[in-house]
C-alpha positions as CSV (number, residue, x, y, z in Angstrom):
1,M,21.0,-6.0,-25.6
2,I,21.7,-3.1,-23.2
3,Q,20.6,0.5,-22.8
4,F,21.3,3.3,-20.4
5,A,18.8,5.3,-18.3
6,Q,21.3,8.3,-18.0
7,P,23.6,8.1,-21.0
8,L,25.1,11.5,-20.3
9,A,26.8,9.9,-17.3
10,L,29.0,8.0,-19.6
11,W,31.2,11.1,-19.8
12,A,32.6,9.8,-16.5
13,L,34.6,7.3,-18.5
14,A,37.0,10.1,-19.0
15,G,38.1,9.3,-15.5
16,L,39.9,6.2,-16.9
17,S,42.7,8.6,-17.9
18,I,43.5,9.2,-14.2
19,P,44.9,5.8,-13.2
20,I,46.6,5.4,-16.6
21,A,48.4,8.8,-16.2
22,I,49.4,7.9,-12.6
23,H,50.8,4.6,-13.8
24,F,53.0,6.2,-16.5
25,L,54.1,9.1,-14.4
26,S,55.2,6.8,-11.5
27,R,57.5,4.9,-13.8
28,K,60.7,6.7,-12.9
29,E,64.1,5.8,-14.3
30,G,66.4,4.1,-11.8
31,K,69.3,6.0,-10.2
32,V,72.8,5.6,-11.6
33,I,75.1,4.4,-9.0
34,R,78.8,4.6,-9.8
35,I,80.8,1.6,-8.5
36,G,84.3,0.6,-8.9
37,S,83.8,-3.1,-9.6
38,I,80.9,-5.4,-10.4
39,R,82.5,-8.6,-9.2
40,H,80.5,-8.6,-6.0
41,L,77.1,-8.1,-7.8
42,E,74.9,-11.1,-8.3
43,E,72.9,-11.5,-11.5
44,T,69.1,-11.4,-10.9
45,T,66.7,-13.4,-13.2
46,T,64.5,-11.2,-15.4
47,Q,61.4,-13.2,-14.3
48,K,61.3,-11.2,-11.0
49,F,61.1,-7.9,-12.9
50,K,58.5,-9.3,-15.3
51,G,56.4,-10.3,-12.2
52,I,56.7,-6.7,-10.9
53,R,55.6,-5.3,-14.2
54,L,52.7,-7.8,-14.3
55,N,51.5,-6.8,-10.8
56,E,51.5,-3.1,-11.9
57,I,49.5,-3.9,-15.0
58,L,46.9,-5.9,-12.9
59,L,46.6,-3.1,-10.4
60,L,46.1,-0.6,-13.3
61,L,43.4,-2.9,-14.8
62,L,41.6,-3.2,-11.5
63,R,41.5,0.5,-11.0
64,C,40.3,1.1,-14.5
65,L,37.6,-1.5,-14.0
66,C,36.4,0.1,-10.8
67,I,35.9,3.4,-12.6
68,F,34.2,1.7,-15.5
69,V,31.7,-0.2,-13.3
70,F,31.0,2.9,-11.3
71,T,30.3,4.8,-14.5
72,L,27.9,2.1,-15.6
73,M,26.0,2.4,-12.3
74,L,25.7,6.2,-12.8
75,A,24.5,5.8,-16.4
76,G,21.8,3.3,-15.2
77,L,22.8,0.2,-17.2
78,Q,19.8,-2.0,-18.1
79,F,19.9,-5.4,-19.8
80,S,17.5,-7.0,-22.1
81,T,14.9,-9.5,-20.8
82,N,13.3,-10.4,-24.1
83,N,13.6,-14.1,-23.2
84,K,10.1,-14.8,-21.8
85,G,9.3,-17.8,-19.8
86,S,7.3,-20.6,-21.2
87,E,4.7,-20.7,-18.4
88,R,1.1,-19.6,-19.1
89,W,-1.4,-18.9,-16.3
90,L,-5.1,-18.4,-16.0
91,L,-5.8,-16.4,-12.8
92,L,-9.4,-16.6,-11.4
93,E,-10.8,-14.5,-8.6
94,K,-12.1,-16.6,-5.8
95,G,-15.8,-17.5,-6.6
96,L,-15.2,-17.7,-10.4
97,E,-13.6,-21.1,-10.4
98,D,-17.0,-22.8,-10.7
99,D,-18.8,-20.0,-12.7
100,V,-20.4,-21.4,-15.8
101,R,-19.4,-18.2,-17.7
102,V,-15.8,-19.2,-17.3
103,K,-16.1,-22.9,-18.1
104,T,-15.6,-22.5,-21.9
105,L,-12.6,-20.2,-21.5
106,R,-11.2,-22.4,-18.8
107,D,-11.5,-25.6,-21.0
108,S,-10.0,-23.8,-24.0
109,L,-7.0,-22.5,-22.1
110,D,-6.5,-25.8,-20.3
111,K,-6.0,-27.5,-23.6
112,Q,-3.4,-24.8,-24.5
113,G,-1.3,-25.6,-21.5
114,F,-2.4,-22.8,-19.1
115,E,-2.0,-23.4,-15.4
116,I,-5.1,-22.4,-13.4
117,R,-4.5,-20.4,-10.2
118,F,-6.2,-18.0,-7.9
119,L,-5.9,-14.2,-8.2
120,S,-4.4,-13.6,-4.8
121,L,-1.0,-13.2,-3.1
122,G,1.4,-16.0,-4.1
123,F,-1.0,-17.1,-6.9
124,P,-1.9,-20.4,-5.2
125,T,-3.3,-23.3,-7.2
126,L,-7.0,-24.1,-7.0
127,G,-6.4,-26.8,-4.4
128,N,-5.0,-24.4,-1.9
129,N,-6.7,-21.8,0.2
130,S,-6.5,-18.2,-0.9
131,E,-7.3,-14.8,0.5
132,E,-8.8,-12.1,-1.6
133,K,-7.9,-9.0,0.4
134,S,-4.9,-8.1,-1.7
135,S,-4.9,-5.1,-4.1
136,Y,-5.2,-5.7,-7.8
137,Y,-2.3,-3.3,-8.4
138,Q,-0.1,-5.2,-6.0
139,L,-0.9,-8.4,-7.8
140,I,-0.1,-6.9,-11.2
141,N,3.2,-5.6,-9.9
142,N,4.0,-9.1,-8.6
143,L,3.1,-10.6,-12.0
144,S,5.4,-8.2,-13.8
145,Q,8.4,-9.6,-11.8
146,K,7.7,-13.1,-13.1
147,D,8.9,-14.5,-16.5
148,L,5.6,-15.7,-17.9
149,E,4.7,-16.0,-21.6
150,K,1.0,-15.2,-21.1
151,V,-1.4,-14.4,-18.3
152,V,-5.2,-14.3,-18.6
153,V,-7.0,-12.8,-15.6
154,V,-10.7,-13.2,-14.9
155,S,-11.9,-10.8,-12.2
156,Y,-15.0,-9.2,-10.6
157,N,-13.2,-5.8,-10.7
158,K,-14.3,-5.1,-7.1
159,P,-13.8,-1.3,-6.4
160,H,-12.3,-1.9,-2.9
161,R,-9.5,-4.0,-4.3
162,F,-8.2,-1.2,-6.5
163,R,-5.9,0.2,-3.7
164,G,-2.5,1.7,-4.0
165,E,-0.6,3.3,-6.8
166,P,-2.5,2.8,-10.2
167,C,-0.6,1.1,-13.0
168,A,-1.0,0.0,-16.6
169,L,-1.4,-3.7,-17.5
170,P,1.8,-5.4,-18.8
171,S,1.8,-6.6,-22.4
172,T,1.7,-10.2,-21.2
173,V,-1.5,-9.8,-19.2
174,Q,-5.1,-9.9,-20.6
175,W,-7.7,-8.7,-18.1
176,I,-11.3,-9.9,-18.4
177,S,-14.0,-8.4,-16.2
178,L,-17.1,-10.3,-15.2
179,P,-19.9,-8.8,-13.1
180,A,-20.9,-10.7,-10.0
181,A,-24.5,-11.7,-9.3
182,P,-26.7,-9.1,-7.6
183,S,-26.8,-9.5,-3.9
184,A,-29.3,-8.5,-1.1
185,F,-28.2,-8.5,2.5
186,E,-29.3,-7.4,5.9
187,V,-27.1,-4.8,7.6
188,N,-28.8,-4.7,11.0
189,T,-32.1,-4.6,12.8
190,W,-33.5,-2.6,15.7
191,I,-36.7,-2.2,17.7
192,T,-38.0,1.3,18.3
193,S,-41.7,0.8,19.2
194,L,-43.9,-1.8,20.8
195,D,-45.1,-3.3,17.5
196,S,-42.4,-2.5,14.9
197,L,-39.1,-4.0,13.8
198,Y,-36.8,-1.9,11.6
199,I,-34.5,-3.7,9.2
200,R,-31.6,-2.0,7.3
201,Q,-31.4,-3.8,4.0
202,G,-28.6,-3.4,1.5
203,Y,-28.8,-4.1,-2.3
204,S,-25.8,-4.3,-4.6
205,K,-25.5,-4.9,-8.3
206,E,-23.1,-4.1,-11.2
207,E,-23.9,-0.4,-11.3
208,V,-24.8,0.7,-7.8
209,T,-25.0,-0.3,-4.1
210,Y,-27.8,1.3,-2.0
211,F,-29.6,0.8,1.3
212,E,-33.2,1.2,2.5
213,T,-34.9,0.9,5.9
214,I,-37.9,-1.5,6.0
215,R,-40.4,-1.3,8.8
216,R,-42.2,-4.5,9.7
217,K,-45.0,-4.9,12.2
218,V,-44.6,-7.8,14.6
219,S,-46.9,-9.4,17.1
220,P,-46.2,-8.9,20.8
221,E,-45.2,-12.6,21.1
222,E,-42.7,-12.2,18.2
223,L,-41.5,-9.0,19.7
224,A,-40.9,-10.6,23.1
225,S,-38.7,-13.3,21.4
226,L,-36.5,-10.7,19.8
227,T,-33.4,-9.4,21.6
228,R,-33.3,-5.7,21.9
229,E,-29.9,-4.2,21.1
230,R,-28.3,-2.5,24.1
231,S,-28.3,1.3,23.8
232,N,-25.0,3.0,23.5
233,Q,-24.5,5.4,26.3
234,V,-23.2,8.8,25.4
235,A,-22.4,11.4,28.1
236,I,-22.0,15.2,27.7
237,F,-19.9,17.1,30.3
238,A,-20.3,20.8,29.9
239,D,-19.0,23.7,32.1
240,A,-20.6,27.1,32.5
241,G,-20.1,29.0,29.3
242,Y,-20.5,25.9,27.1
243,E,-24.2,25.5,27.5
244,A,-24.9,26.5,23.9
245,D,-22.3,24.0,22.6
246,A,-23.9,21.3,24.7
247,R,-27.3,22.0,23.3
248,I,-26.0,21.7,19.7
249,V,-24.3,18.4,20.5
250,E,-27.5,17.1,22.2
251,A,-29.6,18.1,19.3
252,A,-27.3,16.3,16.8
253,L,-27.4,13.1,19.0
254,R,-31.2,13.2,19.3
255,S,-31.4,13.6,15.5
256,L,-29.3,10.4,15.1
257,R,-31.4,8.6,17.6
258,D,-34.9,9.7,16.3
259,Y,-34.3,9.8,12.5
260,Q,-31.5,7.3,11.9
261,H,-32.9,4.8,14.4
262,V,-29.6,4.7,16.4
263,E,-29.9,3.2,19.9
264,L,-28.5,6.1,22.0
265,E,-28.9,6.9,25.7
266,L,-28.0,10.5,26.4
267,L,-26.5,11.4,29.7
268,S,-25.5,14.7,31.2
269,Y,-23.0,15.3,34.0
270,K,-21.5,18.1,36.0
271,T,-18.1,18.5,37.6
272,S,-19.2,17.0,40.9
273,E,-20.6,13.9,39.2
274,L,-17.5,12.8,37.2
275,T,-16.9,9.9,39.6
276,S,-20.3,8.4,38.7
277,L,-19.6,7.9,35.0
278,P,-20.7,4.4,33.9
279,P,-17.8,2.1,33.1
280,D,-19.3,1.0,29.7
281,L,-19.7,4.5,28.4
282,E,-19.4,4.6,24.6
283,F,-18.5,8.3,24.0
284,L,-17.8,11.3,26.3
285,F,-18.2,14.8,25.1
286,W,-15.9,17.1,27.1
287,L,-17.0,20.7,26.8
288,S,-14.8,22.4,29.3
289,D,-11.6,24.4,29.8
290,E,-10.6,22.0,32.6
291,P,-8.0,19.3,31.7
292,M,-9.5,15.9,31.2
293,P,-8.7,13.3,33.9
294,E,-6.0,10.9,32.8
295,S,-7.9,8.0,34.3
296,F,-10.6,8.2,31.5
297,N,-10.6,5.1,29.3
298,Y,-13.5,6.2,27.1
299,K,-13.7,7.5,23.6
300,I,-13.6,11.3,24.1
301,I,-14.6,14.2,21.9
302,H,-13.4,17.5,23.4
303,L,-13.8,21.0,22.2
304,K,-10.7,23.2,21.6
305,P,-10.9,25.8,18.9
306,D,-8.0,26.2,16.4
307,E,-7.5,27.2,12.8
308,S,-8.1,23.7,11.3
309,T,-10.2,23.3,8.2
310,Y,-11.9,20.3,9.7
311,L,-14.7,20.6,12.2
312,I,-13.7,17.3,13.9
313,K,-10.1,16.1,13.9
314,Q,-8.8,12.9,15.3
315,E,-5.9,13.2,17.7
316,S,-5.5,9.6,18.8
317,P,-7.3,6.2,18.4
318,T,-9.7,7.2,21.2
319,Q,-9.7,10.9,21.1
320,W,-11.2,13.6,18.7
321,R,-11.3,17.4,18.9
322,I,-14.0,19.8,17.8
323,T,-12.1,22.7,16.3
324,K,-14.8,25.4,16.4
325,R,-17.3,26.7,19.0
326,L,-20.7,25.4,18.1
327,H,-23.8,27.3,17.1
328,P,-26.6,26.6,14.6
329,E,-24.9,28.2,11.7
330,I,-21.6,26.3,12.1
331,A,-23.5,23.0,12.8
332,L,-25.5,23.4,9.5
333,K,-22.6,24.6,7.4
334,E,-20.1,22.0,8.6
335,N,-22.6,19.1,8.6
336,F,-22.0,18.5,12.3
337,T,-24.6,15.7,12.6
338,V,-23.1,13.8,9.7
339,E,-19.6,14.1,11.2
340,L,-20.9,12.7,14.5
341,A,-22.6,9.9,12.7
342,S,-19.4,8.8,11.0
343,L,-17.8,8.5,14.5
344,L,-20.7,7.0,16.5
345,L,-21.9,4.6,13.8
346,A,-18.5,3.4,12.6
347,S,-18.3,-0.4,12.8
348,P,-15.3,-2.3,11.3
349,A,-17.2,-5.6,11.4
350,L,-20.2,-4.0,9.6
351,E,-18.0,-2.3,7.1
352,Q,-16.4,-5.6,6.3
353,V,-19.8,-7.3,5.7
354,I,-20.8,-4.5,3.4
355,Q,-17.5,-4.6,1.5
356,E,-17.9,-8.4,0.9
357,K,-21.4,-8.0,-0.3
358,D,-20.6,-5.0,-2.6
359,V,-20.6,-6.4,-6.2
360,R,-20.2,-3.2,-8.1
361,L,-17.9,-3.5,-11.1
362,L,-15.3,-0.8,-11.8
363,P,-14.9,-0.3,-15.6
364,D,-11.4,-1.1,-17.0
365,S,-11.2,2.5,-18.3
366,L,-11.2,3.8,-14.7
367,A,-9.3,0.9,-13.1
368,W,-6.1,1.0,-15.2
369,L,-3.8,3.7,-16.4
370,P,-3.9,4.4,-20.2
371,T,-1.9,1.8,-22.1
372,Q,1.0,3.1,-24.1
373,S,1.6,1.9,-27.6
374,E,2.6,-1.7,-27.9
375,N,6.1,-0.9,-29.1
376,H,6.7,1.5,-26.2
377,R,5.3,-1.0,-23.7
378,T,7.5,-3.8,-25.0
379,F,10.5,-1.4,-24.9
380,L,9.8,-0.5,-21.3
381,G,9.2,-4.0,-20.1
382,A,12.1,-5.6,-22.0
383,F,14.8,-4.2,-19.8
384,R,15.8,-4.6,-16.2
385,P,18.2,-2.4,-14.2
386,A,21.6,-4.0,-13.5
387,D,22.4,-1.8,-10.4
388,S,22.5,-4.7,-7.9
389,Y,24.8,-6.8,-10.1
390,L,27.1,-3.8,-10.7
391,F,27.2,-2.9,-7.0
392,Y,28.5,-6.4,-6.0
393,L,31.0,-6.4,-8.9
394,L,32.3,-3.0,-7.8
395,L,32.6,-4.2,-4.2
396,V,34.7,-7.3,-5.3
397,L,36.9,-5.2,-7.5
398,L,37.6,-2.7,-4.7
399,V,38.6,-5.5,-2.3
400,L,40.9,-7.0,-4.9
401,E,42.5,-3.7,-5.7
402,R,43.1,-2.9,-2.1
403,L,44.7,-6.3,-1.5
404,L,47.0,-6.0,-4.5
405,A,47.9,-2.4,-3.6
406,Y,48.8,-3.4,-0.1
407,Q,50.9,-6.2,-1.4
408,R,52.7,-3.8,-3.8
409,K,52.7,-1.0,-1.2
410,Q,51.1,1.4,-3.7
């Protein structure tokens, strides 16, 4: 069965009349040549003239076929793919292959001939290693390209794996969501006093992920055995006229250090002291109209007002710009301290740990696009575009037409 995405384009078939008209109009009667005698003329077999007429007909057919195939491409020809494959898969997210909640389903589907694979790129079998960083939407799109009779997916529905363009589930896919077990994990620890250890603890369950800071008193002996985290050095370079901005920056950094328990060492420099900047500086705040030295290899936040809607805008992997002059009202209104925290406290390794421990479950109603009616879904999924096939067929026809036209000099 076939269908057309743009059936109005079939009007282009009227172009078939062009080569047909040219064919008939070019059939001119031969010239009459008066001769006195025919004894010197040799009789020619009719087979040669039949061959000429046959070549003309073949050339006409090739040209008509080119127009016909090109019209099908314009109309968006699609062909039926109702013939489903016979394979049936059970796809398990990594960590669910030994889950007791899946055992009954797994045994039942195994008896029905389902092949058990991982829900990851390439859909490897259980005996092979798998990575679970791929997007659910990407995996569903990959599944829709395979001729499978039935697919049952058992997943944790992790929020961070719903990346990319949302889609609806194909009619051949049944998606089952199972919550992961609640998790508790340690984010980091730091020492801020002579007898206290602060622990940032994370908790995650099906509905929510949250964090809390726990203070634990430790003995001097235990404290001595702990390794104190090295303070991050942050320098502020401010010219005359930027003293108020520097005070706002310093206040925000002190707030992070004192209330968020961030290990920061604040440094201030003047123009004459730039050569004494430490090599392991974490961030440099450049509050000056002077151009920044190109020799700097630090992460730099400089101040240059513009009309941006964002208070802090990233310009390169190691450079950010403060887009407004700083004063208390701007700092409070634009959440300047929070913006700085997102820069200074960013840690890809730590974010990866939190992401792996996050066991929240995204409901199916939010994860997938609304499903169309079954008939409409079947109709949409039962046809595939034939553009690639038509393109190669048109290319072959054009080559044949040109070769035959060159031979006939037409």
